[in-house]
Structure formats: structure tokens, C-alpha cells
C-alpha positions as CSV (number, residue, x, y, z in Angstrom):
1,M,-63.4,81.8,-40.3
2,S,-61.0,84.0,-42.3
3,N,-59.2,81.2,-44.2
4,P,-61.2,78.9,-46.5
5,I,-61.1,75.3,-45.7
6,P,-58.6,73.6,-48.0
7,Q,-60.0,71.2,-50.6
8,R,-58.7,67.8,-51.7
9,S,-58.3,69.1,-55.2
10,D,-55.6,71.5,-54.0
11,Y,-53.0,68.8,-53.2
12,R,-50.8,66.8,-55.5
13,H,-50.0,63.7,-53.4
14,F,-51.9,61.7,-50.8
15,Q,-50.5,59.4,-48.0
16,P,-53.2,57.1,-46.4
17,I,-52.8,56.7,-42.6
18,I,-55.0,54.8,-40.2
19,T,-55.3,56.5,-36.7
20,R,-54.2,54.4,-33.8
21,W,-55.8,53.8,-30.4
22,H,-53.3,56.1,-28.5
23,D,-53.7,59.0,-30.9
24,N,-57.0,59.9,-29.2
25,D,-56.7,62.2,-26.1
26,V,-58.9,62.4,-23.0
27,Y,-61.4,64.5,-25.1
28,G,-62.1,61.5,-27.4
29,H,-60.3,63.0,-30.5
30,V,-56.9,63.0,-32.1
31,N,-54.6,65.2,-30.0
32,N,-53.2,68.3,-31.9
33,V,-49.6,67.2,-31.5
34,T,-50.3,64.0,-33.4
35,Y,-51.1,65.9,-36.6
36,Y,-47.5,67.0,-36.8
37,S,-46.7,63.3,-36.7
38,F,-49.1,62.6,-39.6
39,F,-47.3,65.4,-41.5
40,D,-43.9,64.2,-40.9
41,T,-44.9,60.6,-41.9
42,A,-46.3,61.8,-45.2
43,V,-43.4,64.0,-46.2
44,N,-40.7,61.3,-45.2
45,T,-42.6,58.6,-46.8
46,Y,-42.7,60.6,-50.0
47,L,-39.0,61.5,-49.8
48,I,-38.0,57.9,-49.1
49,E,-40.2,56.3,-51.8
50,V,-40.2,58.8,-54.6
51,G,-37.1,60.9,-53.9
52,G,-34.6,58.2,-52.8
53,L,-33.9,59.8,-49.3
54,D,-31.7,57.3,-47.3
55,I,-32.5,58.1,-43.7
56,H,-30.2,55.7,-42.3
57,D,-26.9,56.1,-44.2
58,G,-27.4,59.2,-46.6
59,D,-25.1,62.1,-46.6
60,V,-28.0,64.5,-46.5
61,V,-30.8,64.8,-43.9
62,G,-33.8,67.2,-43.5
63,F,-34.3,69.3,-40.4
64,V,-37.7,70.8,-39.8
65,V,-37.1,74.5,-38.7
66,S,-40.6,75.9,-38.6
67,S,-44.2,74.4,-38.4
68,A,-47.8,75.4,-37.9
69,C,-51.3,73.9,-38.2
70,D,-54.9,75.1,-38.3
71,Y,-57.7,72.9,-37.4
72,F,-61.3,72.8,-38.9
73,A,-62.9,69.5,-37.8
74,S,-61.9,66.8,-35.4
75,I,-60.9,63.1,-36.2
76,A,-60.7,60.1,-33.8
77,F,-59.7,56.5,-33.7
78,P,-60.6,54.6,-35.7
79,E,-60.4,56.8,-38.6
80,R,-58.9,56.3,-42.2
81,I,-57.3,59.5,-43.2
82,E,-55.3,60.8,-46.1
83,I,-52.6,63.5,-45.9
84,G,-52.7,65.8,-48.8
85,L,-49.1,67.1,-49.7
86,R,-47.9,69.9,-51.9
87,V,-44.9,72.1,-52.1
88,G,-45.5,75.9,-51.8
89,K,-42.0,77.1,-52.0
90,M,-38.6,75.6,-52.7
91,G,-35.1,77.3,-52.3
92,S,-31.7,75.8,-52.9
93,S,-31.5,74.0,-49.5
94,S,-35.0,74.3,-48.2
95,V,-38.6,73.5,-49.0
96,Q,-42.0,74.6,-47.6
97,Y,-44.5,71.8,-47.4
98,E,-48.2,72.4,-47.3
99,L,-50.3,69.5,-45.9
100,A,-53.9,68.8,-45.0
101,V,-55.7,66.1,-43.2
102,F,-58.7,64.5,-44.9
103,K,-61.1,62.0,-43.8
104,A,-61.0,59.2,-46.5
105,G,-63.0,60.3,-49.5
106,E,-64.0,63.7,-48.1
107,A,-63.3,67.0,-50.0
108,D,-62.9,69.3,-47.0
109,A,-59.8,69.3,-44.9
110,C,-60.0,68.6,-41.1
111,A,-56.6,70.4,-40.6
112,A,-54.1,72.2,-42.6
113,G,-50.4,72.8,-41.9
114,R,-47.1,73.8,-43.2
115,F,-43.6,73.3,-42.4
116,V,-40.1,74.2,-43.6
117,Q,-37.3,71.7,-43.9
118,V,-33.8,72.6,-44.6
119,F,-31.5,69.9,-46.0
120,V,-28.2,69.6,-44.3
121,D,-25.0,67.6,-44.6
122,R,-25.3,64.7,-41.9
123,A,-21.8,65.2,-40.6
124,S,-21.6,69.0,-40.3
125,N,-25.2,70.0,-39.9
126,Q,-24.6,72.7,-42.5
127,P,-27.2,73.4,-45.3
128,V,-26.6,71.9,-48.6
129,A,-28.3,72.0,-51.9
130,I,-31.2,69.8,-52.1
131,P,-29.9,66.6,-54.0
132,V,-31.0,66.1,-57.6
133,G,-33.3,63.1,-56.9
134,L,-35.1,64.8,-54.0
135,R,-35.4,68.0,-56.0
136,E,-37.1,66.3,-59.0
137,A,-39.5,64.5,-56.7
138,L,-40.3,67.8,-54.8
139,E,-40.8,69.7,-58.1
140,R,-43.8,67.3,-58.9
141,L,-45.5,68.7,-55.9
142,V,-45.0,72.4,-56.6
143,V,-48.2,74.4,-56.7
144,L,-48.1,77.7,-58.6
């Protein structure tokens, strides 16, 4: 494997998640598409709870414009997992999140992904500067 397996110590924030019965596929493990849901949940929970993002009535929303995931080990229901979150790059209107899925208490990631989110005006869908509260919350997650 050319890429080393990400470690828990590489991430700034963790979102606990419990896998659900319907996350498993016919092969008996969590289906690959579900990892993207875990990533989205971790990021949006952080943005809402720490950054003050108002997903229902706010003027600004975030659109995912790019995503990818690499898999190292499988997980299955029932499993307690933690999604590690950090920010790799941040521009004026966009941010690249770097995420990893860890079994609770384990150091090695089962999967690692990334996605780019662009913040846009809800009414026009045009990019806008990341609002101050969100930017401050995101800056806490930046890795150098």
C-alpha cells in the first residue's frame, strides 16, 4: 500500500457515530457509499454545533463539489465508530476537509476521505466568503 494508514493522532476533532442495521450490505460490512454519509454527518454536526451554521434559515449553505475515499479495513453493524475531522486547505469561500473512520479506541483508520465544500448564498447559489463564525470554527481544525 503506497499511502500509510492515517492515525487517530492526525485529527483535531472526533464525531462519534453508531452504525445502523441498514448500513451493512449483502457482503456483511458497511457499504462504501455509507462512509460519505458518515463524513457529511461529522462535518455538518461540527459546523452546526461549533460554527453556528443554520441549515434551515441561514443565508449561507455549503455545497460539496468534490469527494473521495480510500478504504483500509471493513466495519460492520453493530460498531461504534468515530469520524476524525481536520481541515487541509481553506480558501475564501471553500474548504477541504480530511476525514477518517476509526473503530472506537483504535489508532489506525479503517477509511480516509476528503471533500471540498464551497459556501454559497442560499438565494443565488453564488460563492460567498466563509462567514466569520464558521471560519473561526474551521481554523481550529487546520493542520499545517
